[in-house]
Wavefront OBJ file of the C-alpha trace (Angstrom):
o trace
v 14.288 -31.177 -17.006
v 14.443 -28.384 -19.297
v 11.063 -27.380 -18.183
v 11.435 -27.480 -14.270
v 14.816 -25.115 -14.887
v 12.555 -22.774 -16.375
v 10.378 -22.946 -13.998
v 12.684 -22.301 -11.156
v 14.045 -19.539 -13.212
v 10.774 -17.718 -13.411
v 9.869 -18.681 -9.902
v 11.327 -15.498 -7.981
v 9.624 -13.113 -11.118
v 6.399 -14.635 -9.421
v 6.956 -14.506 -5.847
v 8.221 -10.681 -5.627
v 5.140 -9.915 -8.319
v 2.818 -9.906 -5.043
v 3.768 -6.467 -3.766
v 4.430 -2.880 -4.797
v 6.933 -0.792 -3.455
v 6.008 2.720 -3.784
v 9.883 3.873 -2.353
v 10.168 7.148 0.238
v 7.284 9.434 -0.734
v 5.102 11.898 0.830
v 1.900 11.452 2.304
v -0.658 13.562 0.320
v -4.170 13.047 1.917
v -4.730 11.014 4.922
v -8.221 9.612 5.965
v -9.608 7.775 8.841
v -12.927 6.195 7.407
v -15.702 4.345 9.594
v -18.786 2.469 8.632
v -20.382 4.115 5.458
v -24.033 3.947 4.521
v -23.012 3.794 0.766
v -21.093 0.427 2.265
v -17.960 1.395 -0.107
v -15.020 -0.155 -0.560
v -13.016 2.161 1.710
v -14.787 2.299 4.956
v -13.454 0.706 8.190
v -9.837 2.008 6.848
v -7.215 4.228 6.892
v -6.739 5.172 3.575
v -4.110 7.542 1.926
v -2.355 8.807 -1.469
v 0.838 9.821 -2.553
v 2.486 12.610 -3.631
v 4.035 12.272 -7.073
v 7.497 11.199 -5.458
v 6.165 7.714 -5.215
v 8.406 5.332 -7.182
v 7.182 4.265 -10.817
v 6.215 0.751 -9.361
v 3.371 2.945 -7.802
v 2.143 4.013 -10.927
v -1.349 2.997 -10.955
v -1.511 3.232 -7.166
v -4.126 6.115 -6.398
v -5.180 4.841 -3.039
v -3.259 2.877 -0.223
v -5.431 1.673 2.537
v -5.940 -0.834 5.375
v -8.833 -1.998 7.017
v -9.471 -1.597 10.888
v -9.515 -4.939 11.283
v -6.087 -5.867 10.690
v -3.524 -6.420 13.522
v -1.120 -3.803 12.046
v -3.812 -1.275 11.539
v -2.699 1.019 15.152
v 0.547 1.475 14.063
v 0.207 2.055 10.552
v -2.250 4.744 11.439
v 0.479 6.253 13.935
v 3.194 6.186 11.250
v 1.142 7.411 8.460
v -0.342 10.318 10.882
v 3.333 11.148 12.124
v 4.484 11.347 8.544
v 1.910 12.975 7.083
v 1.723 15.747 9.479
v 5.522 16.724 9.874
v 5.777 16.411 6.090
v 8.230 13.307 6.391
v 9.222 10.475 3.723
v 7.477 7.144 4.661
v 8.041 4.100 2.635
v 4.722 2.408 1.557
v 4.680 -1.099 0.478
v 1.256 -2.607 -1.122
v -0.158 -5.604 -2.318
v -0.471 -6.230 -6.185
v -3.891 -7.277 -6.173
v -6.215 -3.916 -7.494
v -8.998 -4.034 -4.935
v -11.167 -1.198 -7.439
v -10.746 1.915 -7.517
v -7.475 1.574 -7.867
v -6.918 1.204 -4.440
v -4.154 -1.456 -3.059
v -3.844 -2.862 0.404
v -0.918 -2.033 2.668
v 1.565 -4.177 3.718
v 3.584 -2.443 5.508
v 5.384 1.227 6.223
v 8.677 2.146 7.324
v 10.901 5.252 7.753
v 14.508 5.347 7.482
l 1 2 3 4 5 6 7 8 9 10 11 12 13 14 15 16 17 18 19 20 21 22 23 24 25 26 27 28 29 30 31 32 33 34 35 36 37 38 39 40 41 42 43 44 45 46 47 48 49 50 51 52 53 54 55 56 57 58 59 60 61 62 63 64 65 66 67 68 69 70 71 72 73 74 75 76 77 78 79 80 81 82 83 84 85 86 87 88 89 90 91 92 93 94 95 96 97 98 99 100 101 102 103 104 105 106 107 108 109 110 111 112
């Protein structure tokens, strides 16, 4: 019974570990990449870097990206382009799995 209680106690931490909330941050660079001859990780994606005003939870996040095959791709491109051109802060939340080169998949973005 004590083991079961301990596992239930840890469950919320495990669930929350799947995302990194970069908070309200300014986009430093914004790229939209097509197919690349070198088959790079970032091909066919929107890719962004954030200024140093991002939260400490994202200190290891160099690049946030979303592949153009994802249903939310158009909305993500539109919102990040708007934030970039107006220098507005945007909340960026990424999956906690590092894809390589300190690149993480965008789960969602939002304005406040």
